[in-house]
C-alpha positions in Angstrom: 121.1 153.5 99.4 120.4 152.2 95.9 117.4 152.8 93.6 117.7 149.5 91.8 116.5 146.7 94.0 118.6 143.7 92.7 121.8 145.7 93.1 120.8 146.8 96.6 120.1 143.2 97.6 123.4 142.1 96.2 125.4 144.8 98.0 123.4 144.4 101.2 122.5 148.1 101.1 119.2 149.6 101.9 116.9 150.1 98.9 115.4 153.5 98.3 113.1 153.9 95.3 114.0 157.6 95.1 117.8 156.8 95.0 118.0 157.4 91.2 116.5 160.9 91.6 119.1 161.7 94.3 121.9 160.3 92.2 120.8 162.5 89.2 120.7 165.5 91.4 124.1 164.8 92.8 125.6 164.2 89.3 124.0 167.4 88.0 125.5 169.4 90.9 128.9 167.7 90.4 128.8 168.5 86.7 128.0 172.1 87.3 130.7 172.3 89.9 133.2 170.8 87.4 132.2 173.4 84.8 132.7 176.2 87.4 136.1 174.9 88.4 137.1 174.5 84.7 136.1 178.1 83.9 137.5 179.4 87.2 141.0 177.9 86.9 143.7 180.2 88.1 143.6 183.1 87.8 140.2 183.1 89.4 137.4 185.0 87.6 134.5 184.4 89.9 134.6 183.7 93.6 132.2 181.1 95.0 132.0 182.7 98.4 130.4 181.4 101.6 127.0 180.9 100.1 128.2 178.6 97.5 130.5 176.6 99.8 127.8 176.3 102.4 125.4 175.0 99.8 127.9 172.3 98.7 128.5 171.3 102.3 124.8 171.1 103.0 124.3 169.1 99.8 127.0 166.6 100.9 125.3 166.3 104.3 121.9 165.8 102.9 123.1 163.2 100.4 124.8 161.3 103.2 121.7 161.4 105.4 119.5 160.2 102.5 121.9 157.3 102.0 121.0 156.0 105.4 124.6 155.5 106.4 126.0 158.6 108.2 129.5 157.2 108.1 129.5 157.9 104.3 130.4 161.5 105.3 133.9 160.2 106.0 133.9 158.7 102.5 132.5 161.8 100.7 134.6 164.4 102.4 137.7 163.1 104.3 140.0 165.9 103.1 137.3 168.6 103.9 136.9 167.2 107.4 140.6 167.1 108.1 141.2 170.5 106.6 138.5 172.2 108.6 138.4 169.9 111.6 142.0 170.3 112.5 141.5 173.9 113.2 138.7 173.0 115.7 141.0 170.5 117.4 143.7 173.2 117.8 141.2 175.5 119.3 139.9 172.9 121.7 143.4 171.9 122.8 144.5 175.5 123.4 141.4 176.2 125.5 141.9 173.0 127.4 145.5 173.8 128.2 144.5 177.4 129.1 142.0 176.0 131.6 144.7 173.8 133.1 146.7 177.0 133.7 149.3 176.8 130.9 150.3 180.0 129.0 148.8 179.5 125.6 149.6 182.9 124.1 151.4 182.8 120.7 155.2 182.9 121.1 155.3 186.1 119.1 153.1 187.8 121.6 155.4 186.9 124.5 158.9 188.0 125.6 161.9 185.9 124.6 162.3 184.5 128.2 158.6 183.6 128.6 158.6 182.1 125.1 161.5 179.9 126.0 159.7 178.5 129.1 156.5 177.7 127.1 155.8 174.0 126.5 156.9 172.6 123.1 153.5 171.2 122.3 151.9 174.6 122.6 154.6 176.1 120.3 153.9 173.4 117.8 150.2 174.2 117.9 151.0 177.8 117.2 153.4 177.0 114.4 150.7 175.3 112.3 148.2 177.5 110.4 144.6 176.4 110.0 142.8 175.6 107.8 145.5 173.2 106.7 145.6 174.3 103.1 146.8 177.7 104.3 149.6 176.1 106.3 150.9 174.4 103.1 150.5 177.5 101.0 152.1 180.0 103.4 154.5 177.9 105.6 155.6 175.3 103.1 155.4 177.7 100.1 153.2 175.4 97.9 151.4 177.1 95.0 147.6 177.0 94.8 147.9 174.4 92.0 150.1 172.2 94.2 147.7 172.4 97.2 144.7 171.6 94.9 146.3 168.7 93.1 147.8 167.1 96.3 144.6 167.4 98.2 142.6 166.0 95.2 145.0 163.0 95.0 144.6 162.3 98.7 140.8 162.5 98.3 140.8 160.3 95.3 142.9 157.6 97.1 141.0 157.8 100.4 137.5 157.8 99.0 137.4 154.3 97.4 139.3 152.8 100.3 136.9 154.3 102.9 133.9 153.4 100.7 135.0 149.7 100.8 135.5 150.0 104.6 132.2 151.7 105.4 129.9 150.1 102.9 131.1 146.6 101.9 133.2 145.5 104.9 130.8 145.4 107.9 
């Protein structure tokens, strides 16, 4: 969705006369978030909490819906979707295997003999912590700065590629 009609026609994207207002709102929010992150660099002084993160998630969702292309959610937040979504996938897989009759208890909650008989895939699921950034911090011993920078680099590489895929290549 673009507010300037000639550019929208050139890119073959839906024209929305209020697109400029939404863009200004998104840029103001991004600027205030950048100021918050700059001020709140480690060691943290102020926690955002659930209310702030839910607002940002809702804002991303609203902006994607206003754009008219729901696939832009994968462009705007691939790292967030993978970071949070993998925990849901783990939960679904463990419940599925439990329903099939497999023993899905964590290996630490079982005896040594029962743990040895447990399937490897279930052990792998229990060895990975979720959300994924916790896995890298606690299991791989990455610092907070390492997790932040590596996830930001992945996001900054994926976003333009996914944008080209979902917007321009149709």
